[in-house]
BASEPA-12505 format. One record per atom (N, C-alpha, C, CB): residue number from 1; atom name; z negated, y negated, x negated. Coordinates in Angstrom, 2 decimals, m for minus. Each point is the difference from the previous one (the first is absolute). Glycine has a CB too. Example, Ala and Ser with C-alpha at 12.3 -4.5 7.8 and 13.67 -1.06 7.14 Angstrom:
% BASEPA-12505
+------+------+---------+---------+---------+
: resi : name :       w :       v :       u :
+------+------+---------+---------+---------+
:    1 :    N :   m7.80 :    5.69 :  m13.19 :
:    1 :   CA :    0.00 :   m1.19 :    0.89 :
:    1 :    C :    0.00 :   m1.20 :   m0.90 :
:    1 :   CB :   m1.25 :    1.17 :    1.89 :
:    2 :    N :    1.97 :   m2.22 :   m1.54 :
:    2 :   CA :   m0.06 :   m1.19 :   m0.82 :
:    2 :    C :   m0.73 :   m1.09 :    0.77 :
:    2 :   CB :    2.15 :    0.63 :   m1.18 :
+------+------+---------+---------+---------+
This chain:
% BASEPA-12505
+------+------+---------+---------+---------+
: resi : name :       w :       v :       u :
+------+------+---------+---------+---------+
:    1 :    N :   71.58 :    3.60 :  m36.64 :
:    1 :   CA :   m0.65 :   m0.47 :    1.20 :
:    1 :    C :   m1.48 :   m0.19 :   m0.28 :
:    1 :   CB :    1.71 :    1.17 :    1.45 :
:    2 :    N :   m2.25 :   m2.26 :   m1.00 :
:    2 :   CA :   m1.41 :   m0.28 :   m0.26 :
:    2 :    C :   m0.89 :    0.74 :    1.00 :
:    2 :   CB :    0.63 :   m2.26 :   m0.93 :
:    3 :    N :   m1.88 :    2.38 :    0.56 :
:    3 :   CA :   m0.97 :    0.66 :    0.87 :
:    3 :    C :   m0.16 :   m0.76 :    1.31 :
:    3 :   CB :   m1.19 :    0.89 :   m2.02 :
:    4 :    N :    1.21 :   m2.21 :    1.94 :
:    4 :   CA :   m0.13 :   m0.81 :    1.21 :
:    4 :    C :    1.14 :    0.22 :    0.97 :
:    4 :   CB :   m1.21 :   m1.68 :   m1.33 :
:    5 :    N :    2.43 :    1.82 :    0.80 :
:    5 :   CA :    1.16 :    0.23 :    0.87 :
:    5 :    C :   m0.09 :    1.37 :    0.67 :
:    5 :   CB :    1.40 :   m1.47 :   m1.47 :
:    6 :    N :   m1.87 :    2.46 :    0.72 :
:    6 :   CA :   m0.14 :    1.34 :    0.58 :
:    6 :    C :   m1.07 :   m0.01 :    1.09 :
:    6 :   CB :    0.71 :    1.03 :   m2.18 :
:    7 :    N :   m1.84 :   m1.66 :    1.90 :
:    7 :   CA :   m1.06 :   m0.07 :    1.00 :
:    7 :    C :    0.44 :   m0.78 :    1.24 :
:    7 :   CB :   m1.69 :    0.14 :   m1.83 :
:    8 :    N :    2.46 :   m1.20 :    1.62 :
:    8 :   CA :    0.51 :   m0.77 :    1.15 :
:    8 :    C :    0.94 :    0.86 :    0.83 :
:    8 :   CB :   m0.21 :   m2.13 :   m1.32 :
:    9 :    N :    1.05 :    2.92 :    0.68 :
:    9 :   CA :    0.90 :    0.90 :    0.72 :
:    9 :    C :   m0.75 :    1.05 :    0.78 :
:    9 :   CB :    1.71 :   m0.39 :   m1.73 :
:   10 :    N :   m2.73 :    0.98 :    1.11 :
:   10 :   CA :   m0.82 :    1.00 :    0.68 :
:   10 :    C :   m0.71 :   m0.63 :    1.20 :
:   10 :   CB :   m0.33 :    1.25 :   m2.17 :
:   11 :    N :   m0.22 :   m2.43 :    1.98 :
:   11 :   CA :   m0.69 :   m0.69 :    1.10 :
:   11 :    C :    0.96 :   m0.31 :    1.14 :
:   11 :   CB :   m1.62 :   m0.98 :   m1.65 :
:   12 :    N :    2.82 :    0.51 :    1.32 :
:   12 :   CA :    0.99 :   m0.32 :    1.04 :
:   12 :    C :    0.39 :    1.26 :    0.78 :
:   12 :   CB :    0.86 :   m1.91 :   m1.40 :
:   13 :    N :   m0.66 :    3.01 :    0.69 :
:   13 :   CA :    0.34 :    1.25 :    0.69 :
:   13 :    C :   m1.15 :    0.48 :    0.88 :
:   13 :   CB :    1.52 :    0.60 :   m1.90 :
:   14 :    N :   m2.75 :   m0.75 :    1.42 :
:   14 :   CA :   m1.16 :    0.41 :    0.79 :
:   14 :    C :   m0.11 :   m0.83 :    1.27 :
:   14 :   CB :   m1.17 :    0.71 :   m2.10 :
:   15 :    N :    1.32 :   m2.02 :    1.98 :
:   15 :   CA :   m0.07 :   m0.88 :    1.17 :
:   15 :    C :    1.12 :    0.33 :    0.98 :
:   15 :   CB :   m1.04 :   m1.82 :   m1.40 :
:   16 :    N :    2.25 :    2.03 :    0.89 :
:   16 :   CA :    1.12 :    0.34 :    0.87 :
:   16 :    C :   m0.20 :    1.32 :    0.71 :
:   16 :   CB :    1.48 :   m1.26 :   m1.51 :
:   17 :    N :   m2.02 :    2.25 :    0.80 :
:   17 :   CA :   m0.25 :    1.31 :    0.60 :
:   17 :    C :   m1.01 :   m0.12 :    1.14 :
:   17 :   CB :    0.51 :    1.11 :   m2.19 :
:   18 :    N :   m1.63 :   m1.79 :    1.93 :
:   18 :   CA :   m1.00 :   m0.14 :    1.04 :
:   18 :    C :    0.50 :   m0.85 :    1.16 :
:   18 :   CB :   m1.77 :    0.24 :   m1.73 :
:   19 :    N :    2.61 :   m1.23 :    1.46 :
:   19 :   CA :    0.57 :   m0.81 :    1.07 :
:   19 :    C :    0.88 :    0.86 :    0.91 :
:   19 :   CB :   m0.05 :   m2.03 :   m1.48 :
:   20 :    N :    0.89 :    2.88 :    0.88 :
:   20 :   CA :    0.82 :    0.89 :    0.81 :
:   20 :    C :   m0.86 :    0.94 :    0.84 :
:   20 :   CB :    1.81 :   m0.13 :   m1.72 :
:   21 :    N :   m2.87 :    0.65 :    1.14 :
:   21 :   CA :   m0.88 :    0.89 :    0.75 :
:   21 :    C :   m0.66 :   m0.72 :    1.17 :
:   21 :   CB :   m0.42 :    1.31 :   m2.09 :
:   22 :    N :   m0.07 :   m2.51 :    1.85 :
:   22 :   CA :   m0.65 :   m0.76 :    1.07 :
:   22 :    C :    0.99 :   m0.38 :    1.09 :
:   22 :   CB :   m1.65 :   m0.87 :   m1.66 :
:   23 :    N :    2.86 :    0.50 :    1.28 :
:   23 :   CA :    1.03 :   m0.32 :    0.99 :
:   23 :    C :    0.32 :    1.23 :    0.83 :
:   23 :   CB :    0.95 :   m1.77 :   m1.51 :
:   24 :    N :   m0.87 :    2.92 :    0.86 :
:   24 :   CA :    0.27 :    1.24 :    0.72 :
:   24 :    C :   m1.09 :    0.32 :    1.01 :
:   24 :   CB :    1.23 :    0.83 :   m1.98 :
:   25 :    N :   m2.48 :   m1.02 :    1.58 :
:   25 :   CA :   m1.11 :    0.25 :    0.91 :
:   25 :    C :    0.04 :   m0.98 :    1.16 :
:   25 :   CB :   m1.39 :    0.88 :   m1.90 :
:   26 :    N :    1.68 :   m2.14 :    1.61 :
:   26 :   CA :    0.01 :   m1.03 :    1.04 :
:   26 :    C :    1.14 :    0.20 :    0.99 :
:   26 :   CB :   m1.04 :   m1.58 :   m1.62 :
:   27 :    N :    2.20 :    2.00 :    1.15 :
:   27 :   CA :    1.16 :    0.12 :    0.88 :
:   27 :    C :    0.17 :    1.37 :    0.64 :
:   27 :   CB :    1.07 :   m1.70 :   m1.42 :
:   28 :    N :   m1.78 :    2.70 :    0.96 :
:   28 :   CA :    0.19 :    1.36 :    0.50 :
:   28 :    C :   m0.22 :    0.09 :    1.51 :
:   28 :   CB :   m0.72 :    0.87 :   m2.22 :
:   29 :    N :   m0.29 :   m1.53 :    2.72 :
:   29 :   CA :   m0.28 :    0.08 :    1.43 :
:   29 :    C :    0.93 :   m0.85 :    0.85 :
:   29 :   CB :   m2.34 :    0.43 :   m0.60 :
:   30 :    N :    3.00 :   m1.41 :    0.02 :
:   30 :   CA :    0.84 :   m0.92 :    0.76 :
:   30 :    C :    1.43 :    0.49 :    0.16 :
:   30 :   CB :   m1.42 :   m1.83 :   m0.82 :
:   31 :    N :    1.87 :    2.62 :   m0.09 :
:   31 :   CA :    1.39 :    0.44 :    0.00 :
:   31 :    C :    0.08 :    1.50 :    0.19 :
:   31 :   CB :    0.63 :   m1.91 :   m1.49 :
:   32 :    N :    0.33 :    2.32 :    2.27 :
:   32 :   CA :    0.29 :    1.43 :    0.16 :
:   32 :    C :    1.25 :    0.31 :   m0.79 :
:   32 :   CB :   m1.08 :    0.08 :    2.29 :
:   33 :    N :    1.01 :    0.94 :   m3.11 :
:   33 :   CA :    1.17 :    0.41 :   m0.76 :
:   33 :    C :    0.81 :    1.00 :    0.81 :
:   33 :   CB :   m1.22 :   m0.39 :   m2.16 :
:   34 :    N :    2.51 :    0.35 :    1.96 :
:   34 :   CA :    0.85 :    0.96 :    0.69 :
:   34 :    C :   m0.22 :    1.39 :   m0.60 :
:   34 :   CB :    1.71 :   m1.80 :    0.50 :
:   35 :    N :   m1.27 :    2.80 :    0.24 :
:   35 :   CA :   m0.14 :    1.38 :   m0.46 :
:   35 :    C :    0.78 :    0.20 :   m1.31 :
:   35 :   CB :   m0.28 :    0.78 :    2.38 :
:   36 :    N :    1.45 :   m1.39 :   m2.47 :
:   36 :   CA :    0.79 :    0.16 :   m1.22 :
:   36 :    C :   m0.68 :   m0.67 :   m1.19 :
:   36 :   CB :    2.08 :    0.07 :    1.38 :
:   37 :    N :   m2.75 :   m1.20 :   m1.16 :
:   37 :   CA :   m0.72 :   m0.67 :   m1.09 :
:   37 :    C :   m1.18 :    0.85 :   m0.46 :
:   37 :   CB :    0.69 :   m2.24 :    0.90 :
:   38 :    N :   m1.42 :    2.82 :    0.05 :
:   38 :   CA :   m1.12 :    0.89 :   m0.35 :
:   38 :    C :    0.49 :    1.19 :   m0.80 :
:   38 :   CB :   m1.23 :   m0.72 :    2.07 :
:   39 :    N :    2.36 :    1.30 :   m1.63 :
:   39 :   CA :    0.57 :    1.16 :   m0.69 :
:   39 :    C :    0.46 :   m0.40 :   m1.40 :
:   39 :   CB :    0.72 :    0.98 :    2.20 :
:   40 :    N :   m0.11 :   m2.16 :   m2.33 :
:   40 :   CA :    0.44 :   m0.47 :   m1.31 :
:   40 :    C :   m1.18 :   m0.21 :   m0.94 :
:   40 :   CB :    1.97 :   m1.09 :    1.09 :
:   41 :    N :   m3.07 :    0.55 :   m0.58 :
:   41 :   CA :   m1.18 :   m0.21 :   m0.83 :
:   41 :    C :   m0.59 :    1.33 :   m0.46 :
:   41 :   CB :   m0.46 :   m2.14 :    1.22 :
:   42 :    N :    0.42 :    3.11 :   m0.33 :
:   42 :   CA :   m0.51 :    1.32 :   m0.37 :
:   42 :    C :    0.87 :    0.62 :   m1.08 :
:   42 :   CB :   m0.92 :    0.30 :    2.30 :
:   43 :    N :    2.22 :   m0.43 :   m2.15 :
:   43 :   CA :    0.92 :    0.53 :   m1.01 :
:   43 :    C :   m0.16 :   m0.74 :   m1.31 :
:   43 :   CB :    1.62 :    0.65 :    1.81 :
:   44 :    N :   m1.79 :   m1.96 :   m1.75 :
:   44 :   CA :   m0.16 :   m0.80 :   m1.22 :
:   44 :    C :   m1.25 :    0.41 :   m0.77 :
:   44 :   CB :    1.19 :   m1.90 :    1.12 :
:   45 :    N :   m2.26 :    2.19 :   m0.42 :
:   45 :   CA :   m1.23 :    0.45 :   m0.66 :
:   45 :    C :    0.26 :    1.30 :   m0.75 :
:   45 :   CB :   m1.40 :   m1.11 :    1.78 :
:   46 :    N :    2.10 :    2.04 :   m1.14 :
:   46 :   CA :    0.30 :    1.27 :   m0.65 :
:   46 :    C :    0.90 :   m0.20 :   m1.22 :
:   46 :   CB :   m0.22 :    1.16 :    2.21 :
:   47 :    N :    1.20 :   m2.02 :   m2.10 :
:   47 :   CA :    0.92 :   m0.25 :   m1.12 :
:   47 :    C :   m0.74 :   m0.62 :   m1.18 :
:   47 :   CB :    1.89 :   m0.31 :    1.63 :
:   48 :    N :   m2.75 :   m0.66 :   m1.36 :
:   48 :   CA :   m0.76 :   m0.63 :   m1.08 :
:   48 :    C :   m0.93 :    1.02 :   m0.66 :
:   48 :   CB :    0.11 :   m2.23 :    1.19 :
:   49 :    N :   m0.74 :    3.09 :   m0.39 :
:   49 :   CA :   m0.88 :    1.02 :   m0.55 :
:   49 :    C :    0.76 :    0.98 :   m0.89 :
:   49 :   CB :   m1.47 :   m0.22 :    2.01 :
:   50 :    N :    2.63 :    0.67 :   m1.55 :
:   50 :   CA :    0.82 :    0.92 :   m0.80 :
:   50 :    C :    0.46 :   m0.68 :   m1.29 :
:   50 :   CB :    0.76 :    1.16 :    2.10 :
:   51 :    N :   m0.39 :   m2.43 :   m2.03 :
:   51 :   CA :    0.41 :   m0.72 :   m1.21 :
:   51 :    C :   m1.15 :   m0.12 :   m0.98 :
:   51 :   CB :    1.68 :   m1.27 :    1.35 :
:   52 :    N :   m2.88 :    1.01 :   m0.85 :
:   52 :   CA :   m1.17 :   m0.08 :   m0.87 :
:   52 :    C :   m0.28 :    1.34 :   m0.67 :
:   52 :   CB :   m0.95 :   m1.78 :    1.48 :
:   53 :    N :    1.03 :    2.86 :   m0.71 :
:   53 :   CA :   m0.21 :    1.33 :   m0.57 :
:   53 :    C :    1.07 :    0.31 :   m1.05 :
:   53 :   CB :   m1.05 :    0.77 :    2.15 :
:   54 :    N :    2.30 :   m1.10 :   m1.86 :
:   54 :   CA :    1.09 :    0.29 :   m0.93 :
:   54 :    C :   m0.16 :   m0.77 :   m1.31 :
:   54 :   CB :    1.50 :    0.44 :    1.94 :
:   55 :    N :   m1.84 :   m1.71 :   m1.86 :
:   55 :   CA :   m0.14 :   m0.78 :   m1.23 :
:   55 :    C :   m1.24 :    0.40 :   m0.78 :
:   55 :   CB :    1.19 :   m1.88 :    1.10 :
:   56 :    N :   m2.20 :    2.38 :   m0.43 :
:   56 :   CA :   m1.20 :    0.47 :   m0.70 :
:   56 :    C :    0.18 :    1.40 :   m0.57 :
:   56 :   CB :   m1.38 :   m1.42 :    1.50 :
:   57 :    N :    2.25 :    2.20 :   m0.88 :
:   57 :   CA :    0.20 :    1.38 :   m0.44 :
:   57 :    C :    0.93 :    0.09 :   m1.19 :
:   57 :   CB :   m0.37 :    0.73 :    2.33 :
:   58 :    N :    1.34 :   m1.59 :   m2.41 :
:   58 :   CA :    1.01 :    0.08 :   m1.05 :
:   58 :    C :   m0.01 :   m1.23 :   m0.90 :
:   58 :   CB :    1.38 :    1.41 :    1.51 :
:   59 :    N :   m2.48 :   m1.64 :   m2.24 :
:   59 :   CA :    0.00 :   m1.14 :   m0.92 :
:   59 :    C :    0.97 :    0.25 :   m1.15 :
:   59 :   CB :   m2.39 :   m0.51 :    0.62 :
:   60 :    N :    2.81 :   m0.56 :   m1.24 :
:   60 :   CA :    0.98 :    0.11 :   m1.09 :
:   60 :    C :   m0.57 :    0.77 :   m1.18 :
:   60 :   CB :    1.02 :   m2.15 :    0.74 :
:   61 :    N :   m0.26 :    3.09 :   m1.26 :
:   61 :   CA :   m0.35 :    0.76 :   m1.21 :
:   61 :    C :   m1.36 :    0.67 :    0.10 :
:   61 :   CB :    1.39 :   m1.58 :   m1.30 :
:   62 :    N :   m1.72 :    2.15 :    2.46 :
:   62 :   CA :   m1.31 :    0.62 :    0.18 :
:   62 :    C :    0.04 :    1.51 :   m0.06 :
:   62 :   CB :   m0.63 :   m1.94 :    1.37 :
:   63 :    N :    1.79 :    2.55 :   m1.43 :
:   63 :   CA :    0.08 :    1.44 :   m0.06 :
:   63 :    C :   m0.05 :    0.65 :    1.37 :
:   63 :   CB :   m1.06 :   m0.11 :   m2.21 :
:   64 :    N :    0.81 :    1.41 :    2.21 :
:   64 :   CA :    0.05 :    0.77 :    1.24 :
:   64 :    C :   m1.36 :    0.38 :    0.56 :
:   64 :   CB :    2.16 :    0.86 :   m0.78 :
:   65 :    N :   m3.24 :   m1.14 :    0.06 :
:   65 :   CA :   m1.32 :    0.43 :    0.46 :
:   65 :    C :   m0.39 :   m0.67 :    1.32 :
:   65 :   CB :   m0.65 :    0.36 :   m2.38 :
:   66 :    N :    0.81 :   m1.65 :    2.47 :
:   66 :   CA :   m0.38 :   m0.71 :    1.23 :
:   66 :    C :    0.85 :    0.40 :    1.20 :
:   66 :   CB :   m0.75 :   m1.90 :   m1.42 :
:   67 :    N :    2.08 :    1.94 :    1.31 :
:   67 :   CA :    0.78 :    0.47 :    1.14 :
:   67 :    C :   m0.33 :    1.44 :    0.41 :
:   67 :   CB :    1.81 :   m1.54 :   m0.72 :
:   68 :    N :   m2.13 :    2.40 :   m0.25 :
:   68 :   CA :   m0.38 :    1.37 :    0.33 :
:   68 :    C :   m1.30 :    0.02 :    0.79 :
:   68 :   CB :    1.16 :    0.83 :   m2.07 :
:   69 :    N :   m2.13 :   m1.65 :    1.68 :
:   69 :   CA :   m1.25 :   m0.08 :    0.74 :
:   69 :    C :    0.20 :   m0.53 :    1.40 :
:   69 :   CB :   m1.18 :   m0.36 :   m2.14 :
:   70 :    N :    2.04 :   m0.64 :    2.28 :
:   70 :   CA :    0.30 :   m0.54 :    1.33 :
:   70 :    C :    0.70 :    1.05 :    0.86 :
:   70 :   CB :    0.17 :   m2.32 :   m0.97 :
:   71 :    N :    0.72 :    3.08 :    0.37 :
:   71 :   CA :    0.69 :    1.07 :    0.73 :
:   71 :    C :   m1.00 :    1.04 :    0.50 :
:   71 :   CB :    2.06 :   m0.37 :   m1.38 :
:   72 :    N :   m3.00 :    0.77 :    0.53 :
:   72 :   CA :   m1.03 :    0.95 :    0.42 :
:   72 :    C :   m0.82 :   m0.58 :    1.15 :
:   72 :   CB :   m0.11 :    0.94 :   m2.34 :
:   73 :    N :   m0.26 :   m2.20 :    2.23 :
:   73 :   CA :   m0.77 :   m0.65 :    1.07 :
:   73 :    C :    0.80 :   m0.06 :    1.29 :
:   73 :   CB :   m1.21 :   m1.36 :   m1.71 :
:   74 :    N :    2.50 :    1.05 :    1.61 :
:   74 :   CA :    0.84 :   m0.09 :    1.20 :
:   74 :    C :    0.11 :    1.35 :    0.69 :
:   74 :   CB :    1.28 :   m1.87 :   m1.05 :
:   75 :    N :   m1.09 :    2.92 :    0.26 :
:   75 :   CA :    0.12 :    1.35 :    0.59 :
:   75 :    C :   m1.31 :    0.41 :    0.67 :
:   75 :   CB :    1.71 :    0.62 :   m1.74 :
:   76 :    N :   m2.83 :   m0.86 :    1.06 :
:   76 :   CA :   m1.29 :    0.37 :    0.59 :
:   76 :    C :   m0.30 :   m0.83 :    1.25 :
:   76 :   CB :   m0.81 :    0.65 :   m2.27 :
:   77 :    N :    1.14 :   m1.93 :    2.25 :
:   77 :   CA :   m0.22 :   m0.83 :    1.19 :
:   77 :    C :    0.90 :    0.45 :    1.14 :
:   77 :   CB :   m0.63 :   m1.93 :   m1.47 :
:   78 :    N :    1.86 :    2.29 :    1.14 :
:   78 :   CA :    0.93 :    0.50 :    1.02 :
:   78 :    C :   m0.53 :    1.29 :    0.62 :
:   78 :   CB :    1.93 :   m1.06 :   m1.22 :
:   79 :    N :   m2.59 :    1.90 :    0.40 :
:   79 :   CA :   m0.57 :    1.26 :    0.48 :
:   79 :    C :   m1.37 :   m0.22 :    0.64 :
:   79 :   CB :    1.26 :    1.23 :   m1.78 :
:   80 :    N :   m1.67 :   m2.49 :    1.91 :
:   80 :   CA :   m1.25 :   m0.41 :    0.64 :
:   80 :    C :   m1.24 :    0.55 :   m0.71 :
:   80 :   CB :    1.24 :   m0.11 :    2.14 :
:   81 :    N :   m1.20 :    0.08 :   m3.46 :
:   81 :   CA :   m1.18 :    0.39 :   m0.79 :
:   81 :    C :   m1.05 :   m1.11 :    0.11 :
:   81 :   CB :    1.43 :    1.37 :   m1.61 :
:   82 :    N :   m2.69 :   m1.04 :    1.39 :
:   82 :   CA :   m1.04 :   m1.05 :    0.02 :
:   82 :    C :    0.29 :   m1.07 :   m1.05 :
:   82 :   CB :   m1.68 :    1.69 :    0.80 :
:   83 :    N :    1.33 :   m2.92 :   m0.47 :
:   83 :   CA :    0.32 :   m1.14 :   m0.86 :
:   83 :    C :   m0.58 :    0.17 :   m1.40 :
:   83 :   CB :    0.06 :   m1.45 :    2.02 :
:   84 :    N :   m1.28 :    1.93 :   m2.11 :
:   84 :   CA :   m0.63 :    0.18 :   m1.32 :
:   84 :    C :    0.81 :    0.98 :   m0.84 :
:   84 :   CB :   m2.26 :   m0.49 :    0.99 :
:   85 :    N :    2.74 :    1.56 :   m0.38 :
:   85 :   CA :    0.83 :    0.97 :   m0.72 :
:   85 :    C :    1.30 :   m0.63 :   m0.47 :
:   85 :   CB :   m1.01 :    1.85 :    1.37 :
:   86 :    N :    1.61 :   m2.68 :   m0.54 :
:   86 :   CA :    1.25 :   m0.68 :   m0.37 :
:   86 :    C :   m0.23 :   m0.87 :   m1.23 :
:   86 :   CB :    0.75 :    0.00 :    2.40 :
:   87 :    N :   m1.80 :   m0.79 :   m2.39 :
:   87 :   CA :   m0.29 :   m0.91 :   m1.12 :
:   87 :    C :   m0.34 :    0.78 :   m1.26 :
:   87 :   CB :   m0.81 :   m1.72 :    1.62 :
:   88 :    N :   m0.04 :    2.73 :   m1.50 :
:   88 :   CA :   m0.41 :    0.78 :   m1.18 :
:   88 :    C :    1.19 :    0.76 :   m0.58 :
:   88 :   CB :   m2.32 :    0.22 :    0.94 :
:   89 :    N :    3.14 :    0.38 :   m0.10 :
:   89 :   CA :    1.16 :    0.75 :   m0.50 :
:   89 :    C :    1.00 :   m0.92 :   m0.69 :
:   89 :   CB :   m0.31 :    1.67 :    1.83 :
:   90 :    N :    0.59 :   m2.81 :   m1.23 :
:   90 :   CA :    0.94 :   m0.94 :   m0.62 :
:   90 :    C :   m0.53 :   m0.50 :   m1.33 :
:   90 :   CB :    0.80 :   m0.69 :    2.28 :
:   91 :    N :   m2.08 :    0.39 :   m2.32 :
:   91 :   CA :   m0.61 :   m0.46 :   m1.25 :
:   91 :    C :    0.04 :    1.09 :   m1.06 :
:   91 :   CB :   m1.49 :   m1.53 :    1.30 :
:   92 :    N :    1.18 :    2.76 :   m0.90 :
:   92 :   CA :    0.00 :    1.12 :   m0.95 :
:   92 :    C :    1.40 :    0.26 :   m0.56 :
:   92 :   CB :   m1.93 :    1.01 :    1.22 :
:   93 :    N :    2.94 :   m1.04 :   m0.36 :
:   93 :   CA :    1.37 :    0.22 :   m0.47 :
:   93 :    C :    0.42 :   m1.11 :   m0.96 :
:   93 :   CB :    0.55 :    1.19 :    2.15 :
:   94 :    N :   m0.80 :   m2.43 :   m1.78 :
:   94 :   CA :    0.38 :   m1.12 :   m0.86 :
:   94 :    C :   m0.74 :    0.07 :   m1.34 :
:   94 :   CB :    0.44 :   m1.41 :    2.04 :
:   95 :    N :   m1.74 :    1.63 :   m1.99 :
:   95 :   CA :   m0.79 :    0.06 :   m1.24 :
:   95 :    C :    0.42 :    1.20 :   m0.84 :
:   95 :   CB :   m1.92 :   m1.12 :    1.16 :
:   96 :    N :    2.15 :    2.25 :   m0.52 :
:   96 :   CA :    0.42 :    1.20 :   m0.74 :
:   96 :    C :    1.33 :   m0.20 :   m0.71 :
:   96 :   CB :   m1.24 :    1.38 :    1.64 :
:   97 :    N :    2.19 :   m1.97 :   m0.94 :
:   97 :   CA :    1.30 :   m0.24 :   m0.63 :
:   97 :    C :   m0.10 :   m1.01 :   m1.14 :
:   97 :   CB :    1.11 :    0.52 :    2.18 :
:   98 :    N :   m1.93 :   m1.54 :   m2.00 :
:   98 :   CA :   m0.19 :   m0.97 :   m1.08 :
:   98 :    C :   m0.70 :    0.64 :   m1.19 :
:   98 :   CB :   m0.11 :   m1.85 :    1.69 :
:   99 :    N :   m0.84 :    2.74 :   m1.42 :
:   99 :   CA :   m0.70 :    0.70 :   m1.08 :
:   99 :    C :    0.96 :    0.89 :   m0.78 :
:   99 :   CB :   m2.11 :   m0.06 :    1.35 :
:  100 :    N :    3.09 :    0.65 :   m0.64 :
:  100 :   CA :    1.00 :    0.83 :   m0.65 :
:  100 :    C :    1.08 :   m0.82 :   m0.71 :
:  100 :   CB :   m0.43 :    1.74 :    1.72 :
:  101 :    N :    0.39 :   m3.04 :   m1.54 :
:  101 :   CA :    0.95 :   m0.87 :   m0.68 :
:  101 :    C :    1.27 :   m0.28 :    0.78 :
:  101 :   CB :   m0.90 :    0.88 :   m2.07 :
:  102 :    N :    0.90 :   m0.55 :    3.36 :
:  102 :   CA :    1.18 :   m0.22 :    0.84 :
:  102 :    C :    0.10 :   m1.45 :    0.43 :
:  102 :   CB :   m0.12 :    2.36 :    0.80 :
:  103 :    N :   m0.98 :   m3.08 :   m0.86 :
:  103 :   CA :   m0.10 :   m1.36 :    0.51 :
:  103 :    C :    1.33 :   m0.67 :    0.14 :
:  103 :   CB :   m2.19 :   m0.15 :   m1.02 :
+------+------+---------+---------+---------+
């Protein structure tokens, strides 16, 4: 694939993304969504977020260090620990396991 084709694809996706956003802003005030549609959109956001976390947490052939760090972060967040503590603990666990060769 040539550089020009890649740049054209990126440009087309950028234009399409901004067009959808502008259409959404323009139509939001004109249309009322049903309660079921609002609920479906809320659920869809959660599903996409969980899918993003899952694909980022379990990359191919990455070992157990990253999932262990995410597990520590999830437990601390569930226990309502301060955000800085969650991030530092997850980073420390992941780095420690990688340093020990568990990666």
